Structure formats: C-alpha cells, structure tokens
C-alpha positions as CSV (number, residue, x, y, z in Angstrom):
1,X,99.8,-4.2,-101.4
2,X,101.4,-2.2,-104.2
3,X,98.4,-2.6,-106.5
4,X,96.1,-1.5,-103.7
5,X,98.2,1.7,-103.2
6,X,98.2,2.5,-106.9
7,X,94.4,2.0,-107.1
8,X,93.9,4.3,-104.1
9,X,95.9,7.0,-105.8
10,X,93.9,6.5,-109.0
11,X,90.6,6.8,-107.0
12,X,91.8,10.0,-105.3
13,X,92.9,11.5,-108.6
14,X,89.5,10.6,-110.2
15,X,87.7,12.2,-107.2
16,X,89.6,15.4,-108.0
17,X,88.5,15.4,-111.6
18,X,91.7,14.2,-113.2
19,X,91.4,12.1,-116.3
20,X,94.8,10.4,-116.3
21,X,97.7,9.4,-114.0
22,X,101.3,9.8,-115.1
23,X,104.2,8.2,-113.3
24,X,108.0,7.6,-113.7
25,X,108.7,3.9,-113.2
26,X,112.0,2.2,-112.7
27,X,112.5,0.0,-115.7
28,X,112.5,-3.2,-113.7
29,X,109.0,-2.3,-112.5
30,X,107.4,-1.7,-115.9
31,X,105.6,-5.1,-115.9
32,X,103.9,-4.3,-112.6
33,X,102.5,-1.0,-113.9
34,X,101.6,-2.5,-117.3
35,X,99.5,-5.1,-115.5
36,X,97.6,-2.2,-113.8
37,X,96.9,-0.7,-117.2
38,X,99.7,1.8,-117.6
39,X,101.4,2.4,-121.0
40,X,105.0,3.5,-121.5
41,X,105.7,6.6,-123.5
42,X,108.9,8.5,-124.3
43,X,112.5,7.5,-124.0
44,X,114.3,5.9,-121.0
45,X,115.9,8.4,-118.7
46,X,118.0,8.3,-115.5
47,X,116.7,9.4,-112.1
48,X,119.0,9.1,-109.2
49,X,121.2,6.9,-111.4
50,X,118.4,4.4,-112.1
51,X,116.8,4.0,-115.5
52,X,113.2,5.1,-115.6
53,X,110.3,5.3,-118.2
54,X,107.3,7.6,-118.2
55,X,104.0,5.8,-118.0
56,X,100.3,6.9,-118.2
57,X,96.9,5.5,-117.5
58,X,93.6,7.1,-118.5
59,X,91.3,6.9,-115.4
60,X,88.3,4.8,-115.9
61,X,90.4,2.4,-118.0
62,X,90.4,-1.2,-116.6
63,X,93.6,-2.9,-115.4
64,X,95.3,-4.9,-118.2
65,X,94.4,-8.6,-118.3
C-alpha cells in the first residue's frame, strides 16, 4: 500500500510538470524509499525528535531493482 501511495504522489507531481520529488524520511524507512528509486542527500537531522534524511527521486526514473 505504501509503494502505491508514493507512486500516486509521483504521478500527480509529474502531471503538474515537476521533474523530481523530495521527501524527508525517518532513517528506519530509508530502505523502503531506496527500493522505490529515492537517493539520500545531506546530513541526518532531527524532526519531532526522530532522525531523518532528505531524499530525492527524479521523475521518470525507474524504481531501484
């Protein structure tokens, strides 16, 4: 279900002419987003006391194998 939601957001972003999607992922969820083709950038940072990392995926890029 999570992957379907992310893909729906990516589709909506592409329909609006965006070329990439950025997100802030909790560090324990990095693998989930990496499997969907997102790449980590920048340092770890806290959000609501939970460690996060910024991630980005260029739209039109396939999900990671």
